[in-house]
Structures are given as C-alpha cells and as structure tokens.
C-alpha positions in Angstrom: 2.4 7.7 -7.5 5.8 8.7 -9.4 5.7 12.3 -7.7 5.2 10.2 -4.5 8.3 7.9 -5.2 10.3 11.0 -5.7 9.4 12.4 -2.0 9.9 9.0 -0.7 13.2 8.5 -2.0 14.4 12.3 -1.9 15.1 12.3 -6.1 14.9 16.2 -7.3 13.1 17.0 -4.1 13.5 16.9 -0.3 12.9 13.3 1.2 9.4 13.9 2.9 7.7 10.6 4.0 4.4 12.7 4.9 4.1 14.1 1.4 5.0 10.7 -0.4 2.4 8.7 1.6 -0.2 11.7 0.6 0.6 11.4 -2.9 0.6 7.6 -2.8 -3.1 7.7 -1.0 -4.4 10.4 -3.7 -3.1 7.9 -6.5 -4.4 5.2 -4.8 -8.0 6.7 -4.7 -7.5 6.8 -8.4 -6.9 3.0 -8.4 -3.2 2.8 -8.9 -1.9 -0.3 -7.9 1.6 0.3 -7.8 1.0 3.3 -5.4 -1.1 0.9 -3.2 2.4 -1.3 -3.1 4.4 1.8 -2.3 2.4 3.1 0.5 2.0 -0.7 1.9 5.5 -0.9 1.8 6.2 2.6 3.4 3.9 1.3 6.2 5.4 -1.8 6.5 9.1 -0.6 7.0 7.9 2.4 9.1 8.5 5.3 6.8 7.3 8.1 8.2 4.8 6.3 10.5 4.8 3.6 13.0 5.1 -0.1 11.5 1.8 -1.6 10.8 1.8 -4.9 9.5 -2.1 -5.1 9.2 -2.3 -1.8 7.2 0.4 -3.1 5.0 -1.7 -6.0 4.3 -4.4 -4.3 3.4 -2.6 -2.3 0.9 -1.0 -5.5 -0.5 -4.7 -7.0 -0.8 -6.0 -3.8 -2.8 -2.7 -3.6 -5.0 -3.3 -7.6 -5.9 -7.2 -6.8 -6.7 -6.1 -3.8 -9.0 -2.7 -4.4 -10.6 -3.3 -4.1 -14.4 -0.2 -6.4 -15.4 0.6 -10.0 -13.9 4.0 -8.7 -12.7 2.3 -5.9 -10.4 -0.2 -8.6 -9.1 2.8 -11.3 -8.5 4.2 -8.8 -6.6 1.5 -7.6 -4.6 0.4 -11.2 -4.1 3.9 -12.2 -2.5 4.2 -9.1 -0.3 0.8 -10.1 1.0 1.6 -13.8 1.8 4.7 -12.7 3.5 2.9 -10.2 5.6 0.1 -12.6 6.3 2.5 -15.2 7.7 3.2 -12.4 10.7 -0.2 -11.9 11.3 -3.0 -13.6 13.6 -6.4 -14.7 11.6 -8.5 -11.8 13.4 -5.8 -9.5 11.9 -6.1 -11.0 8.5 -9.9 -10.9 8.7 -9.5 -7.0 9.8 -7.4 -6.2 7.2 -9.8 -7.6 4.8 -12.6 -5.6 6.0 -10.4 -2.5 5.6 -9.7 -3.3 2.1 -13.2 -3.9 1.3 -14.4 -0.5 2.8 -11.5 1.4 1.4 -12.3 -0.1 -2.0 -16.2 0.5 -2.1 -15.7 4.0 -0.2 -12.5 5.7 -1.9 -11.4 4.1 -5.1 -13.4 6.0 -8.1 
C-alpha cells in the first residue's frame, strides 16, 4: 500500500497510476483496508482508468468491512455513502455482489 501511494503521488519514484493500482490490488488481496480505499479513490477520480463509481463503491464496501480501526472504518463508510448517493439501486446491488465475490475469491 505504501509503495502504491508513492507511485500514485510520484514521491521518490516517477508517477505511475497503473503501477500504483497494481500495488494497491496486491495489498487488497492481503486484506489491507487502506489500499482498498486508496484504489477506490483512484477509480472514483479516474486516475489511470475510466471513472467508475460502481467499482469505487465496491472498494469502499470492502474497506469498511476490513478496516482495523474506527477512523479507517468511518472514512470508508463516509466514502461509501457519498458514492451510493450517486448510484441506482441495481448499481448498488451489483457493487455489493462484486465486493462479496472479491472477498471470497481474492482476499487471503
């Protein structure tokens, strides 16, 4: 997650959104809730990929579920609710399904 942040921001390394996203994904698979939030924000803001609020919602759902402290959980829930307000019910349902599938198949 920390290395992903360095690539996202270009701190000490050349800025590279694709590398940042890949590193966040690797950390996500290890259950890192902060990486889930960071990657969700990249997707929400279209950094390195097309903006996708439904995908971002999925990331924030996961982050809220895997957060290890109240501050991280509160931030993830806040982001989740903000994005949910822009989605339709079917998009929210699909985001929940994607989060469940990712958690079951990818998080170790």
